[in-house]
PDB file of N, CA, C and O in Angstrom:
ATOM      1  N   MET A   1      -4.469 245.636  77.944  1.00  0.00           N
ATOM      2  CA  MET A   1      -3.382 246.592  77.945  1.00  0.00           C
ATOM      3  C   MET A   1      -3.700 247.696  76.954  1.00  0.00           C
ATOM      4  O   MET A   1      -4.012 247.416  75.797  1.00  0.00           O
ATOM      5  N   ASP A   2      -3.627 248.921  77.382  1.00  0.00           N
ATOM      6  CA  ASP A   2      -3.894 250.069  76.528  1.00  0.00           C
ATOM      7  C   ASP A   2      -2.667 250.362  75.687  1.00  0.00           C
ATOM      8  O   ASP A   2      -1.599 250.666  76.217  1.00  0.00           O
ATOM      9  N   ASN A   3      -2.822 250.270  74.377  1.00  0.00           N
ATOM     10  CA  ASN A   3      -1.705 250.512  73.472  1.00  0.00           C
ATOM     11  C   ASN A   3      -1.911 251.820  72.733  1.00  0.00           C
ATOM     12  O   ASN A   3      -1.529 251.947  71.570  1.00  0.00           O
ATOM     13  N   LYS A   4      -2.506 252.782  73.398  1.00  0.00           N
ATOM     14  CA  LYS A   4      -2.823 254.067  72.786  1.00  0.00           C
ATOM     15  C   LYS A   4      -1.545 254.820  72.435  1.00  0.00           C
ATOM     16  O   LYS A   4      -0.668 255.001  73.279  1.00  0.00           O
ATOM     17  N   GLN A   5      -1.452 255.250  71.203  1.00  0.00           N
ATOM     18  CA  GLN A   5      -0.296 256.004  70.734  1.00  0.00           C
ATOM     19  C   GLN A   5      -0.576 257.493  70.866  1.00  0.00           C
ATOM     20  O   GLN A   5      -1.720 257.923  70.721  1.00  0.00           O
ATOM     21  N   PRO A   6       0.455 258.281  71.137  1.00  0.00           N
ATOM     22  CA  PRO A   6       0.257 259.724  71.244  1.00  0.00           C
ATOM     23  C   PRO A   6      -0.142 260.297  69.895  1.00  0.00           C
ATOM     24  O   PRO A   6       0.286 259.816  68.846  1.00  0.00           O
ATOM     25  N   ASN A   7      -0.962 261.325  69.941  1.00  0.00           N
ATOM     26  CA  ASN A   7      -1.389 261.994  68.730  1.00  0.00           C
ATOM     27  C   ASN A   7      -0.525 263.221  68.538  1.00  0.00           C
ATOM     28  O   ASN A   7      -0.695 264.223  69.233  1.00  0.00           O
ATOM     29  N   PHE A   8       0.404 263.146  67.593  1.00  0.00           N
ATOM     30  CA  PHE A   8       1.288 264.259  67.324  1.00  0.00           C
ATOM     31  C   PHE A   8       0.818 265.074  66.131  1.00  0.00           C
ATOM     32  O   PHE A   8       1.562 265.912  65.621  1.00  0.00           O
ATOM     33  N   SER A   9      -0.418 264.836  65.676  1.00  0.00           N
ATOM     34  CA  SER A   9      -0.902 265.586  64.531  1.00  0.00           C
ATOM     35  C   SER A   9      -1.309 266.987  64.962  1.00  0.00           C
ATOM     36  O   SER A   9      -1.596 267.234  66.134  1.00  0.00           O
ATOM     37  N   ALA A  10      -1.327 267.885  64.010  1.00  0.00           N
ATOM     38  CA  ALA A  10      -1.641 269.280  64.296  1.00  0.00           C
ATOM     39  C   ALA A  10      -3.122 269.432  64.630  1.00  0.00           C
ATOM     40  O   ALA A  10      -3.989 268.981  63.880  1.00  0.00           O
ATOM     41  N   SER A  11      -3.395 270.064  65.750  1.00  0.00           N
ATOM     42  CA  SER A  11      -4.783 270.331  66.112  1.00  0.00           C
ATOM     43  C   SER A  11      -5.184 271.726  65.673  1.00  0.00           C
ATOM     44  O   SER A  11      -6.371 272.036  65.574  1.00  0.00           O
ATOM     45  N   GLU A  12      -4.215 272.549  65.414  1.00  0.00           N
ATOM     46  CA  GLU A  12      -4.464 273.885  64.889  1.00  0.00           C
ATOM     47  C   GLU A  12      -3.569 274.060  63.675  1.00  0.00           C
ATOM     48  O   GLU A  12      -2.527 273.411  63.583  1.00  0.00           O
ATOM     49  N   SER A  13      -3.950 274.915  62.751  1.00  0.00           N
ATOM     50  CA  SER A  13      -3.211 275.068  61.508  1.00  0.00           C
ATOM     51  C   SER A  13      -1.785 275.561  61.730  1.00  0.00           C
ATOM     52  O   SER A  13      -0.926 275.306  60.886  1.00  0.00           O
ATOM     53  N   ALA A  14      -1.501 276.252  62.821  1.00  0.00           N
ATOM     54  CA  ALA A  14      -0.163 276.788  63.074  1.00  0.00           C
ATOM     55  C   ALA A  14       0.783 275.735  63.635  1.00  0.00           C
ATOM     56  O   ALA A  14       1.996 275.940  63.620  1.00  0.00           O
ATOM     57  N   GLU A  15       0.263 274.614  64.130  1.00  0.00           N
ATOM     58  CA  GLU A  15       1.106 273.579  64.722  1.00  0.00           C
ATOM     59  C   GLU A  15       1.712 272.695  63.645  1.00  0.00           C
ATOM     60  O   GLU A  15       1.128 272.502  62.579  1.00  0.00           O
ATOM     61  N   VAL A  16       2.886 272.164  63.936  1.00  0.00           N
ATOM     62  CA  VAL A  16       3.585 271.253  63.038  1.00  0.00           C
ATOM     63  C   VAL A  16       3.694 269.916  63.744  1.00  0.00           C
ATOM     64  O   VAL A  16       3.983 269.864  64.940  1.00  0.00           O
ATOM     65  N   THR A  17       3.464 268.826  63.007  1.00  0.00           N
ATOM     66  CA  THR A  17       3.562 267.505  63.619  1.00  0.00           C
ATOM     67  C   THR A  17       5.021 267.165  63.905  1.00  0.00           C
ATOM     68  O   THR A  17       5.936 267.755  63.329  1.00  0.00           O
ATOM     69  N   LEU A  18       5.217 266.222  64.788  1.00  0.00           N
ATOM     70  CA  LEU A  18       6.561 265.752  65.098  1.00  0.00           C
ATOM     71  C   LEU A  18       7.232 265.234  63.830  1.00  0.00           C
ATOM     72  O   LEU A  18       8.403 265.522  63.582  1.00  0.00           O
ATOM     73  N   ARG A  19       6.501 264.480  63.037  1.00  0.00           N
ATOM     74  CA  ARG A  19       7.031 263.937  61.786  1.00  0.00           C
ATOM     75  C   ARG A  19       7.475 265.060  60.847  1.00  0.00           C
ATOM     76  O   ARG A  19       8.552 264.988  60.255  1.00  0.00           O
ATOM     77  N   GLU A  20       6.653 266.087  60.713  1.00  0.00           N
ATOM     78  CA  GLU A  20       7.007 267.229  59.859  1.00  0.00           C
ATOM     79  C   GLU A  20       8.229 267.961  60.402  1.00  0.00           C
ATOM     80  O   GLU A  20       9.095 268.393  59.641  1.00  0.00           O
ATOM     81  N   ASN A  21       8.290 268.096  61.719  1.00  0.00           N
ATOM     82  CA  ASN A  21       9.435 268.743  62.348  1.00  0.00           C
ATOM     83  C   ASN A  21      10.726 267.990  62.049  1.00  0.00           C
ATOM     84  O   ASN A  21      11.737 268.600  61.699  1.00  0.00           O
ATOM     85  N   VAL A  22      10.696 266.673  62.183  1.00  0.00           N
ATOM     86  CA  VAL A  22      11.879 265.854  61.919  1.00  0.00           C
ATOM     87  C   VAL A  22      12.293 266.006  60.456  1.00  0.00           C
ATOM     88  O   VAL A  22      13.477 266.154  60.155  1.00  0.00           O
ATOM     89  N   THR A  23      11.328 265.968  59.562  1.00  0.00           N
ATOM     90  CA  THR A  23      11.626 266.123  58.136  1.00  0.00           C
ATOM     91  C   THR A  23      12.295 267.459  57.865  1.00  0.00           C
ATOM     92  O   THR A  23      13.292 267.517  57.146  1.00  0.00           O
ATOM     93  N   GLN A  24      11.765 268.522  58.427  1.00  0.00           N
ATOM     94  CA  GLN A  24      12.338 269.851  58.222  1.00  0.00           C
ATOM     95  C   GLN A  24      13.752 269.952  58.786  1.00  0.00           C
ATOM     96  O   GLN A  24      14.645 270.499  58.139  1.00  0.00           O
ATOM     97  N   VAL A  25      13.952 269.428  59.982  1.00  0.00           N
ATOM     98  CA  VAL A  25      15.270 269.492  60.613  1.00  0.00           C
ATOM     99  C   VAL A  25      16.290 268.707  59.800  1.00  0.00           C
ATOM    100  O   VAL A  25      17.414 269.171  59.606  1.00  0.00           O
ATOM    101  N   MET A  26      15.912 267.524  59.323  1.00  0.00           N
ATOM    102  CA  MET A  26      16.850 266.714  58.550  1.00  0.00           C
ATOM    103  C   MET A  26      17.141 267.355  57.189  1.00  0.00           C
ATOM    104  O   MET A  26      18.275 267.296  56.715  1.00  0.00           O
ATOM    105  N   GLN A  27      16.154 267.954  56.570  1.00  0.00           N
ATOM    106  CA  GLN A  27      16.391 268.661  55.310  1.00  0.00           C
ATOM    107  C   GLN A  27      17.368 269.815  55.528  1.00  0.00           C
ATOM    108  O   GLN A  27      18.268 270.038  54.718  1.00  0.00           O
ATOM    109  N   HIS A  28      17.188 270.530  56.607  1.00  0.00           N
ATOM    110  CA  HIS A  28      18.086 271.636  56.957  1.00  0.00           C
ATOM    111  C   HIS A  28      19.499 271.102  57.222  1.00  0.00           C
ATOM    112  O   HIS A  28      20.481 271.685  56.763  1.00  0.00           O
ATOM    113  N   TYR A  29      19.596 270.010  57.950  1.00  0.00           N
ATOM    114  CA  TYR A  29      20.892 269.399  58.255  1.00  0.00           C
ATOM    115  C   TYR A  29      21.625 269.042  56.964  1.00  0.00           C
ATOM    116  O   TYR A  29      22.793 269.391  56.794  1.00  0.00           O
ATOM    117  N   PHE A  30      20.935 268.338  56.046  1.00  0.00           N
ATOM    118  CA  PHE A  30      21.573 267.928  54.798  1.00  0.00           C
ATOM    119  C   PHE A  30      21.937 269.124  53.929  1.00  0.00           C
ATOM    120  O   PHE A  30      22.977 269.119  53.270  1.00  0.00           O
ATOM    121  N   ALA A  31      21.095 270.142  53.922  1.00  0.00           N
ATOM    122  CA  ALA A  31      21.379 271.331  53.119  1.00  0.00           C
ATOM    123  C   ALA A  31      22.630 272.048  53.606  1.00  0.00           C
ATOM    124  O   ALA A  31      23.330 272.680  52.814  1.00  0.00           O
ATOM    125  N   ASN A  32      22.916 271.958  54.898  1.00  0.00           N
ATOM    126  CA  ASN A  32      24.068 272.654  55.467  1.00  0.00           C
ATOM    127  C   ASN A  32      25.356 271.835  55.482  1.00  0.00           C
ATOM    128  O   ASN A  32      26.367 272.294  56.013  1.00  0.00           O
ATOM    129  N   LEU A  33      25.337 270.648  54.917  1.00  0.00           N
ATOM    130  CA  LEU A  33      26.549 269.832  54.855  1.00  0.00           C
ATOM    131  C   LEU A  33      27.555 270.388  53.855  1.00  0.00           C
ATOM    132  O   LEU A  33      28.754 270.141  53.977  1.00  0.00           O
ATOM    133  N   LYS A  34      27.074 271.133  52.875  1.00  0.00           N
ATOM    134  CA  LYS A  34      27.941 271.775  51.863  1.00  0.00           C
ATOM    135  C   LYS A  34      28.889 270.771  51.218  1.00  0.00           C
ATOM    136  O   LYS A  34      30.091 271.010  51.100  1.00  0.00           O
ATOM    137  N   GLY A  35      28.317 269.640  50.804  1.00  0.00           N
ATOM    138  CA  GLY A  35      29.096 268.644  50.089  1.00  0.00           C
ATOM    139  C   GLY A  35      29.838 267.647  50.955  1.00  0.00           C
ATOM    140  O   GLY A  35      30.358 266.657  50.442  1.00  0.00           O
ATOM    141  N   GLU A  36      29.899 267.879  52.241  1.00  0.00           N
ATOM    142  CA  GLU A  36      30.587 266.933  53.124  1.00  0.00           C
ATOM    143  C   GLU A  36      29.767 265.656  53.240  1.00  0.00           C
ATOM    144  O   GLU A  36      28.537 265.684  53.274  1.00  0.00           O
ATOM    145  N   GLU A  37      30.479 264.539  53.301  1.00  0.00           N
ATOM    146  CA  GLU A  37      29.811 263.257  53.477  1.00  0.00           C
ATOM    147  C   GLU A  37      29.514 263.057  54.959  1.00  0.00           C
ATOM    148  O   GLU A  37      30.315 263.428  55.817  1.00  0.00           O
ATOM    149  N   THR A  38      28.388 262.485  55.243  1.00  0.00           N
ATOM    150  CA  THR A  38      28.037 262.198  56.627  1.00  0.00           C
ATOM    151  C   THR A  38      27.875 260.693  56.809  1.00  0.00           C
ATOM    152  O   THR A  38      27.511 259.977  55.876  1.00  0.00           O
ATOM    153  N   ARG A  39      28.147 260.231  58.010  1.00  0.00           N
ATOM    154  CA  ARG A  39      28.013 258.805  58.334  1.00  0.00           C
ATOM    155  C   ARG A  39      27.336 258.666  59.696  1.00  0.00           C
ATOM    156  O   ARG A  39      27.342 259.577  60.524  1.00  0.00           O
ATOM    157  N   HIS A  40      26.772 257.519  59.881  1.00  0.00           N
ATOM    158  CA  HIS A  40      26.150 257.169  61.174  1.00  0.00           C
ATOM    159  C   HIS A  40      25.066 258.162  61.574  1.00  0.00           C
ATOM    160  O   HIS A  40      24.933 258.496  62.751  1.00  0.00           O
ATOM    161  N   ILE A  41      24.303 258.627  60.617  1.00  0.00           N
ATOM    162  CA  ILE A  41      23.254 259.616  60.876  1.00  0.00           C
ATOM    163  C   ILE A  41      22.165 259.050  61.793  1.00  0.00           C
ATOM    164  O   ILE A  41      21.580 259.787  62.587  1.00  0.00           O
ATOM    165  N   TYR A  42      21.893 257.757  61.688  1.00  0.00           N
ATOM    166  CA  TYR A  42      20.870 257.138  62.520  1.00  0.00           C
ATOM    167  C   TYR A  42      21.238 257.256  63.996  1.00  0.00           C
ATOM    168  O   TYR A  42      20.430 257.712  64.805  1.00  0.00           O
ATOM    169  N   ASP A  43      22.445 256.849  64.345  1.00  0.00           N
ATOM    170  CA  ASP A  43      22.889 256.936  65.740  1.00  0.00           C
ATOM    171  C   ASP A  43      22.966 258.387  66.201  1.00  0.00           C
ATOM    172  O   ASP A  43      22.591 258.704  67.330  1.00  0.00           O
ATOM    173  N   PHE A  44      23.449 259.265  65.331  1.00  0.00           N
ATOM    174  CA  PHE A  44      23.527 260.693  65.655  1.00  0.00           C
ATOM    175  C   PHE A  44      22.135 261.235  65.988  1.00  0.00           C
ATOM    176  O   PHE A  44      21.950 261.923  66.992  1.00  0.00           O
ATOM    177  N   PHE A  45      21.172 260.921  65.145  1.00  0.00           N
ATOM    178  CA  PHE A  45      19.820 261.427  65.357  1.00  0.00           C
ATOM    179  C   PHE A  45      19.214 260.872  66.636  1.00  0.00           C
ATOM    180  O   PHE A  45      18.617 261.612  67.418  1.00  0.00           O
ATOM    181  N   LEU A  46      19.364 259.574  66.849  1.00  0.00           N
ATOM    182  CA  LEU A  46      18.801 258.976  68.067  1.00  0.00           C
ATOM    183  C   LEU A  46      19.417 259.580  69.324  1.00  0.00           C
ATOM    184  O   LEU A  46      18.715 259.828  70.304  1.00  0.00           O
ATOM    185  N   ASP A  47      20.718 259.815  69.299  1.00  0.00           N
ATOM    186  CA  ASP A  47      21.365 260.436  70.460  1.00  0.00           C
ATOM    187  C   ASP A  47      20.828 261.848  70.701  1.00  0.00           C
ATOM    188  O   ASP A  47      20.681 262.268  71.848  1.00  0.00           O
ATOM    189  N   GLU A  48      20.541 262.570  69.639  1.00  0.00           N
ATOM    190  CA  GLU A  48      20.022 263.929  69.774  1.00  0.00           C
ATOM    191  C   GLU A  48      18.601 263.956  70.330  1.00  0.00           C
ATOM    192  O   GLU A  48      18.226 264.891  71.038  1.00  0.00           O
ATOM    193  N   VAL A  49      17.817 262.939  70.012  1.00  0.00           N
ATOM    194  CA  VAL A  49      16.402 262.911  70.389  1.00  0.00           C
ATOM    195  C   VAL A  49      16.170 262.184  71.711  1.00  0.00           C
ATOM    196  O   VAL A  49      15.287 262.559  72.483  1.00  0.00           O
ATOM    197  N   GLU A  50      16.956 261.153  71.967  1.00  0.00           N
ATOM    198  CA  GLU A  50      16.690 260.283  73.113  1.00  0.00           C
ATOM    199  C   GLU A  50      16.789 261.006  74.463  1.00  0.00           C
ATOM    200  O   GLU A  50      15.918 260.835  75.317  1.00  0.00           O
ATOM    201  N   GLU A  51      17.816 261.792  74.658  1.00  0.00           N
ATOM    202  CA  GLU A  51      17.988 262.453  75.956  1.00  0.00           C
ATOM    203  C   GLU A  51      16.848 263.416  76.285  1.00  0.00           C
ATOM    204  O   GLU A  51      16.312 263.346  77.391  1.00  0.00           O
ATOM    205  N   PRO A  52      16.451 264.314  75.377  1.00  0.00           N
ATOM    206  CA  PRO A  52      15.320 265.184  75.717  1.00  0.00           C
ATOM    207  C   PRO A  52      14.001 264.417  75.882  1.00  0.00           C
ATOM    208  O   PRO A  52      13.138 264.825  76.660  1.00  0.00           O
ATOM    209  N   LEU A  53      13.847 263.312  75.153  1.00  0.00           N
ATOM    210  CA  LEU A  53      12.664 262.472  75.325  1.00  0.00           C
ATOM    211  C   LEU A  53      12.634 261.889  76.733  1.00  0.00           C
ATOM    212  O   LEU A  53      11.610 261.940  77.415  1.00  0.00           O
ATOM    213  N   LEU A  54      13.759 261.338  77.157  1.00  0.00           N
ATOM    214  CA  LEU A  54      13.834 260.767  78.505  1.00  0.00           C
ATOM    215  C   LEU A  54      13.616 261.836  79.566  1.00  0.00           C
ATOM    216  O   LEU A  54      12.927 261.600  80.558  1.00  0.00           O
ATOM    217  N   THR A  55      14.199 263.004  79.360  1.00  0.00           N
ATOM    218  CA  THR A  55      14.037 264.109  80.313  1.00  0.00           C
ATOM    219  C   THR A  55      12.567 264.478  80.452  1.00  0.00           C
ATOM    220  O   THR A  55      12.067 264.644  81.564  1.00  0.00           O
ATOM    221  N   ALA A  56      11.878 264.607  79.326  1.00  0.00           N
ATOM    222  CA  ALA A  56      10.460 264.993  79.351  1.00  0.00           C
ATOM    223  C   ALA A  56       9.602 263.931  80.028  1.00  0.00           C
ATOM    224  O   ALA A  56       8.717 264.256  80.819  1.00  0.00           O
ATOM    225  N   VAL A  57       9.863 262.659  79.717  1.00  0.00           N
ATOM    226  CA  VAL A  57       9.060 261.583  80.310  1.00  0.00           C
ATOM    227  C   VAL A  57       9.340 261.470  81.804  1.00  0.00           C
ATOM    228  O   VAL A  57       8.415 261.262  82.589  1.00  0.00           O
ATOM    229  N   MET A  58      10.588 261.602  82.205  1.00  0.00           N
ATOM    230  CA  MET A  58      10.905 261.529  83.633  1.00  0.00           C
ATOM    231  C   MET A  58      10.263 262.693  84.392  1.00  0.00           C
ATOM    232  O   MET A  58       9.784 262.516  85.512  1.00  0.00           O
ATOM    233  N   LYS A  59      10.253 263.853  83.799  1.00  0.00           N
ATOM    234  CA  LYS A  59       9.598 264.993  84.438  1.00  0.00           C
ATOM    235  C   LYS A  59       8.093 264.740  84.543  1.00  0.00           C
ATOM    236  O   LYS A  59       7.484 265.003  85.580  1.00  0.00           O
ATOM    237  N   HIS A  60       7.502 264.230  83.464  1.00  0.00           N
ATOM    238  CA  HIS A  60       6.058 263.951  83.439  1.00  0.00           C
ATOM    239  C   HIS A  60       5.667 262.938  84.518  1.00  0.00           C
ATOM    240  O   HIS A  60       4.596 263.043  85.115  1.00  0.00           O
ATOM    241  N   THR A  61       6.537 261.964  84.761  1.00  0.00           N
ATOM    242  CA  THR A  61       6.240 260.916  85.746  1.00  0.00           C
ATOM    243  C   THR A  61       6.810 261.224  87.122  1.00  0.00           C
ATOM    244  O   THR A  61       6.786 260.381  88.019  1.00  0.00           O
ATOM    245  N   GLU A  62       7.322 262.442  87.280  1.00  0.00           N
ATOM    246  CA  GLU A  62       7.939 262.851  88.542  1.00  0.00           C
ATOM    247  C   GLU A  62       9.013 261.859  88.968  1.00  0.00           C
ATOM    248  O   GLU A  62       9.084 261.462  90.131  1.00  0.00           O
ATOM    249  N   ASP A  63       9.851 261.465  88.004  1.00  0.00           N
ATOM    250  CA  ASP A  63      10.976 260.554  88.187  1.00  0.00           C
ATOM    251  C   ASP A  63      10.588 259.135  88.614  1.00  0.00           C
ATOM    252  O   ASP A  63      11.398 258.412  89.194  1.00  0.00           O
ATOM    253  N   ASN A  64       9.356 258.747  88.326  1.00  0.00           N
ATOM    254  CA  ASN A  64       8.925 257.378  88.617  1.00  0.00           C
ATOM    255  C   ASN A  64       9.360 256.491  87.446  1.00  0.00           C
ATOM    256  O   ASN A  64       8.766 256.533  86.368  1.00  0.00           O
ATOM    257  N   GLN A  65      10.395 255.698  87.670  1.00  0.00           N
ATOM    258  CA  GLN A  65      10.963 254.890  86.600  1.00  0.00           C
ATOM    259  C   GLN A  65      10.011 253.825  86.076  1.00  0.00           C
ATOM    260  O   GLN A  65      10.011 253.532  84.881  1.00  0.00           O
ATOM    261  N   SER A  66       9.214 253.253  86.935  1.00  0.00           N
ATOM    262  CA  SER A  66       8.264 252.232  86.483  1.00  0.00           C
ATOM    263  C   SER A  66       7.230 252.831  85.540  1.00  0.00           C
ATOM    264  O   SER A  66       6.929 252.252  84.496  1.00  0.00           O
ATOM    265  N   LYS A  67       6.687 253.987  85.903  1.00  0.00           N
ATOM    266  CA  LYS A  67       5.720 254.660  85.028  1.00  0.00           C
ATOM    267  C   LYS A  67       6.384 255.095  83.730  1.00  0.00           C
ATOM    268  O   LYS A  67       5.810 254.933  82.653  1.00  0.00           O
ATOM    269  N   ALA A  68       7.582 255.643  83.825  1.00  0.00           N
ATOM    270  CA  ALA A  68       8.302 256.102  82.635  1.00  0.00           C
ATOM    271  C   ALA A  68       8.567 254.936  81.689  1.00  0.00           C
ATOM    272  O   ALA A  68       8.392 255.067  80.478  1.00  0.00           O
ATOM    273  N   ALA A  69       8.986 253.806  82.232  1.00  0.00           N
ATOM    274  CA  ALA A  69       9.252 252.635  81.405  1.00  0.00           C
ATOM    275  C   ALA A  69       7.988 252.183  80.682  1.00  0.00           C
ATOM    276  O   ALA A  69       8.038 251.840  79.501  1.00  0.00           O
ATOM    277  N   ARG A  70       6.857 252.179  81.383  1.00  0.00           N
ATOM    278  CA  ARG A  70       5.586 251.797  80.750  1.00  0.00           C
ATOM    279  C   ARG A  70       5.225 252.765  79.632  1.00  0.00           C
ATOM    280  O   ARG A  70       4.826 252.340  78.548  1.00  0.00           O
ATOM    281  N   ILE A  71       5.360 254.058  79.886  1.00  0.00           N
ATOM    282  CA  ILE A  71       5.038 255.066  78.877  1.00  0.00           C
ATOM    283  C   ILE A  71       5.905 254.887  77.634  1.00  0.00           C
ATOM    284  O   ILE A  71       5.423 254.995  76.506  1.00  0.00           O
ATOM    285  N   LEU A  72       7.181 254.615  77.853  1.00  0.00           N
ATOM    286  CA  LEU A  72       8.129 254.482  76.745  1.00  0.00           C
ATOM    287  C   LEU A  72       8.085 253.114  76.072  1.00  0.00           C
ATOM    288  O   LEU A  72       8.625 252.939  74.980  1.00  0.00           O
ATOM    289  N   GLY A  73       7.445 252.148  76.722  1.00  0.00           N
ATOM    290  CA  GLY A  73       7.407 250.801  76.175  1.00  0.00           C
ATOM    291  C   GLY A  73       8.734 250.076  76.329  1.00  0.00           C
ATOM    292  O   GLY A  73       9.101 249.247  75.496  1.00  0.00           O
ATOM    293  N   LEU A  74       9.452 250.396  77.403  1.00  0.00           N
ATOM    294  CA  LEU A  74      10.748 249.789  77.699  1.00  0.00           C
ATOM    295  C   LEU A  74      10.650 249.002  78.995  1.00  0.00           C
ATOM    296  O   LEU A  74       9.750 249.222  79.805  1.00  0.00           O
ATOM    297  N   SER A  75      11.583 248.086  79.178  1.00  0.00           N
ATOM    298  CA  SER A  75      11.684 247.465  80.493  1.00  0.00           C
ATOM    299  C   SER A  75      12.327 248.490  81.426  1.00  0.00           C
ATOM    300  O   SER A  75      13.008 249.411  80.975  1.00  0.00           O
ATOM    301  N   ARG A  76      12.110 248.324  82.709  1.00  0.00           N
ATOM    302  CA  ARG A  76      12.701 249.252  83.667  1.00  0.00           C
ATOM    303  C   ARG A  76      14.229 249.185  83.612  1.00  0.00           C
ATOM    304  O   ARG A  76      14.902 250.204  83.763  1.00  0.00           O
ATOM    305  N   GLY A  77      14.769 247.995  83.398  1.00  0.00           N
ATOM    306  CA  GLY A  77      16.216 247.837  83.286  1.00  0.00           C
ATOM    307  C   GLY A  77      16.788 248.589  82.089  1.00  0.00           C
ATOM    308  O   GLY A  77      17.833 249.231  82.195  1.00  0.00           O
ATOM    309  N   THR A  78      16.105 248.509  80.959  1.00  0.00           N
ATOM    310  CA  THR A  78      16.545 249.240  79.767  1.00  0.00           C
ATOM    311  C   THR A  78      16.468 250.740  80.009  1.00  0.00           C
ATOM    312  O   THR A  78      17.363 251.489  79.617  1.00  0.00           O
ATOM    313  N   LEU A  79      15.393 251.171  80.656  1.00  0.00           N
ATOM    314  CA  LEU A  79      15.271 252.595  80.973  1.00  0.00           C
ATOM    315  C   LEU A  79      16.426 253.045  81.857  1.00  0.00           C
ATOM    316  O   LEU A  79      17.029 254.088  81.608  1.00  0.00           O
ATOM    317  N   ARG A  80      16.735 252.265  82.887  1.00  0.00           N
ATOM    318  CA  ARG A  80      17.841 252.627  83.786  1.00  0.00           C
ATOM    319  C   ARG A  80      19.167 252.712  83.032  1.00  0.00           C
ATOM    320  O   ARG A  80      19.971 253.606  83.296  1.00  0.00           O
ATOM    321  N   THR A  81      19.398 251.801  82.106  1.00  0.00           N
ATOM    322  CA  THR A  81      20.617 251.832  81.289  1.00  0.00           C
ATOM    323  C   THR A  81      20.683 253.128  80.486  1.00  0.00           C
ATOM    324  O   THR A  81      21.736 253.760  80.408  1.00  0.00           O
ATOM    325  N   LYS A  82      19.569 253.520  79.896  1.00  0.00           N
ATOM    326  CA  LYS A  82      19.529 254.761  79.111  1.00  0.00           C
ATOM    327  C   LYS A  82      19.695 255.975  80.003  1.00  0.00           C
ATOM    328  O   LYS A  82      20.380 256.925  79.624  1.00  0.00           O
ATOM    329  N   LEU A  83      19.089 255.968  81.173  1.00  0.00           N
ATOM    330  CA  LEU A  83      19.244 257.096  82.096  1.00  0.00           C
ATOM    331  C   LEU A  83      20.701 257.226  82.552  1.00  0.00           C
ATOM    332  O   LEU A  83      21.215 258.335  82.693  1.00  0.00           O
ATOM    333  N   GLN A  84      21.355 256.099  82.778  1.00  0.00           N
ATOM    334  CA  GLN A  84      22.771 256.122  83.157  1.00  0.00           C
ATOM    335  C   GLN A  84      23.626 256.675  82.022  1.00  0.00           C
ATOM    336  O   GLN A  84      24.559 257.442  82.261  1.00  0.00           O
ATOM    337  N   LYS A  85      23.311 256.290  80.798  1.00  0.00           N
ATOM    338  CA  LYS A  85      24.057 256.746  79.628  1.00  0.00           C
ATOM    339  C   LYS A  85      24.105 258.276  79.577  1.00  0.00           C
ATOM    340  O   LYS A  85      25.121 258.851  79.185  1.00  0.00           O
ATOM    341  N   TYR A  86      23.013 258.934  79.970  1.00  0.00           N
ATOM    342  CA  TYR A  86      22.920 260.389  79.897  1.00  0.00           C
ATOM    343  C   TYR A  86      23.157 261.065  81.253  1.00  0.00           C
ATOM    344  O   TYR A  86      22.921 262.263  81.404  1.00  0.00           O
ATOM    345  N   GLY A  87      23.623 260.289  82.234  1.00  0.00           N
ATOM    346  CA  GLY A  87      23.915 260.864  83.551  1.00  0.00           C
ATOM    347  C   GLY A  87      22.680 261.355  84.274  1.00  0.00           C
ATOM    348  O   GLY A  87      22.735 262.347  85.001  1.00  0.00           O
ATOM    349  N   MET A  88      21.574 260.674  84.081  1.00  0.00           N
ATOM    350  CA  MET A  88      20.297 261.103  84.659  1.00  0.00           C
ATOM    351  C   MET A  88      19.921 260.321  85.910  1.00  0.00           C
ATOM    352  O   MET A  88      18.807 260.468  86.412  1.00  0.00           O
ATOM    353  N   LEU A  89      20.818 259.500  86.419  1.00  0.00           N
ATOM    354  CA  LEU A  89      20.545 258.758  87.664  1.00  0.00           C
ATOM    355  C   LEU A  89      21.359 259.323  88.794  1.00  0.00           C
ATOM    356  O   LEU A  89      21.271 258.837  89.922  1.00  0.00           O
TER     357      LEU A  89
END
């Protein structure tokens, strides 16, 4: 089984890694809270990222759920549950 992970590192000096992007976005988010307390940031962040991730993978696989599930490392049933959550079925 090929367990190859995607390479999100910068191949050119102008590119930013996914990790760096997340760090920058979260720093910006916290800076703009202006003293307000935040809760459930983990769920908030996952909800913000999960839908566009699923959209991109489904487009890449031409809506083939079996291929998408393999790419994401999910069971097909779990993928279908997530697609339903976002109205993508």
